[in-house]
C-alpha positions, 0 to 999 in steps of 0.5 A: 229534234236536236240541232247539229248547229247547237250539238257542235260546240267548241265552248270549254268547260271551266272557261266559258267566260273566255269563249268569246275571245276564241276565234280559231274555231276549227282547231279547238277540237284538235287541241282536245285531242292533243291535250289527251295524247300528252296526258298522264291518264292516257299514258297509263293506259299502256299498263292496263289490261284490255283482255289478255294478260300484258305482253310477254313474248307476244304483244297483244292489245292493252288499253292504250293500243286499243284506244288509239285504234278506236280513235283511228276508226272513229276519225273515219266514221266521223269524217264519212258521216260529215261528208255525206250529210253535207253532200246529201242533206245539209249543204249549209253546214259546209265550212262550219265546225260540223266538218270537224266531227271526225276530230271530235269522235276521234278524241272521244274515242281516245278518252272512252277508256280513261276511267277504267280501273286496273284489270278491266271489268274485274276491277270494276266489279271489285269496287262495286262488290266491296260496297254491296258484298264486302265490308263496305256494305256497312257504310250504306247508312253513313252516306246519301242514297245518291252517293250509294248508287254511284259507288255500288254501280261504279262504272268506267264510263262515269269515271272517265267523265269525272276524270275529265271534268272534276276539279281535283286538288290543285287543278284548275276548274273544268278538269281537262277543260275540254270542249262541250262536244267532246265531253258529251260524245264520251257519255255513252249512258247519259243518266244518273246512277239512280236511273241505271239500267239492268246492267248498272250503266250510267254516265256521271257521278252525282258530283259531276252531274251539274257539269253534264246538265250544263253541257247537255242543256247548252247543246240542246240534248233531249231531256227524258226525265221530269223534275221528280225523276233521276236525270236522264238525257238522250245521247249526243248523236256522236256517241253512236259513232264512238260506240261503233268504233269501239264495237268494231275494234274490240271484237275484231282485234280480240280475234286477231290477238286470239290467233296470235296466242294460238287460241284460234287456228288460222282456218278458224280466224279466216272463216270468221273474217270471210263471213262478213263478205258475200261469196264474190268478195270472199274470192277477191280477198283470197285472190289478193292474198295469193297475188300479194304472195302472203305466206305468213298466217299472221300477215294474212290475218292482218289483211283480213282484219283490215278488210273487215274493219273497212266493211264494218265502218262503211256499214255503220256510216250507212246505218247512221245516215239511215237513222239520223232523224231517229237519232236526232229525235232521241228515239233510236234504240240500240247500237249502230252495230246491231242495226247493220245489214243482216250478213254483217250482223250474223258474222259479228254475232258469230265472232262474239259467240266464239269470243265468249266461248273460247277467248274471254273464258280462256285460262289466261283471261280468267287468271287475270280476272281472278288475280285482279279481283283479289288485288282490287278488293284488298286495296279497297278494304285497306284504303277504306279502313284507313280513311274511316280511321285516319288517326291510326298509325297504319292508316296514316302510313297508307294515306301518305302514299296517296297523291295530293290531288286526291282529297283524301283528308277531307272532313267529308266522308263521301269525299274521302271515299271518292278519293280512295276510288279515284286513287285506286281506279287510276292505278295501272295493273302493274302499280296496283300489283306493286302496292298490293304486294307492299302493303301485304308485306309480300315484297320490299324495295330492298329485297 
């Protein structure tokens, strides 16, 4: 069984040698949070699509606002779990770093989408299929099997861990130099790409696998694989809270955005949100809306949404506490949101089904996905061609556009290919479109 005292570690990747010098234990996780808030990769999330096209006259969520909201819910989840576990089960953890798990979860929530490429899942798929279906498929014989697994399963989650831990050119060892607990809490799929499940999810590229092994073994995460198998670990328990915060926010906020964009009517939205509550609570919510004299449908939806998030947060806390022993033993299956009470499960599933039917397949969303896929596929084709033939004039023109932090001129092919992926996946939607137009002669700075 995993041990909470080992699972909460403020040791920093890349600065382990300085760990004994640190005395202000309870502020290290806040420093992680601040470090992310002030970082360029976090700021870039404001120009990355969440679901709907980036805002015109109506402001909808982007990756930045989504991450901030997930972090808010994650803070509540972590704080509530800590308080109840100390009160009901582990009084000896009072006045220890365990009380800071709300801060750890909140920070991991801020980071959970950092590795997502432009245009979301469409961008992920464009990178994957460049190597499995596009001209990049010819490179299979020129790289190692493990590297091939990494790039053909390219995953935003693994890319976030790389972004936080990899020593890019000119940067310090340890990347962002985050605490072990924060880093472990963002790894939703703690296994190598060669052990990826049917959905192709994994937690770290081979280049960062030694970092994850170091972190996992230090904190006592349960290793599920033997020496002859691809690396697999049980999740750090706090991953379940990060995942729950994300599950709560993306589903409920997508419904709110769909209402703002008039994809869903107010009556449909109200019905979806009230379904999370029993009849008595539904009446109390409706009475409160009437008492507060809320007339604006958008304001009514805001209140309903807040009620639903509060309910789901409480349900996920209860579920975590109920299954804490299974979680610590590494045998809990699925997500917290799928193990909450039946009524809330059904209401959540109804939101998910309607979102697939009416939201995620709506024309604005499909248009972004189609355009984004084409843009990303073109960028991958042009840039990989450049690093395969760097001696060509046009190749050098493209390579000169790439930031010096990426090892684009490495003598190793795998490093050059990874530099292309780092460069393109780090773009915002707007910048990816701009580069696409310029390298295709569609726009010029002087026109």
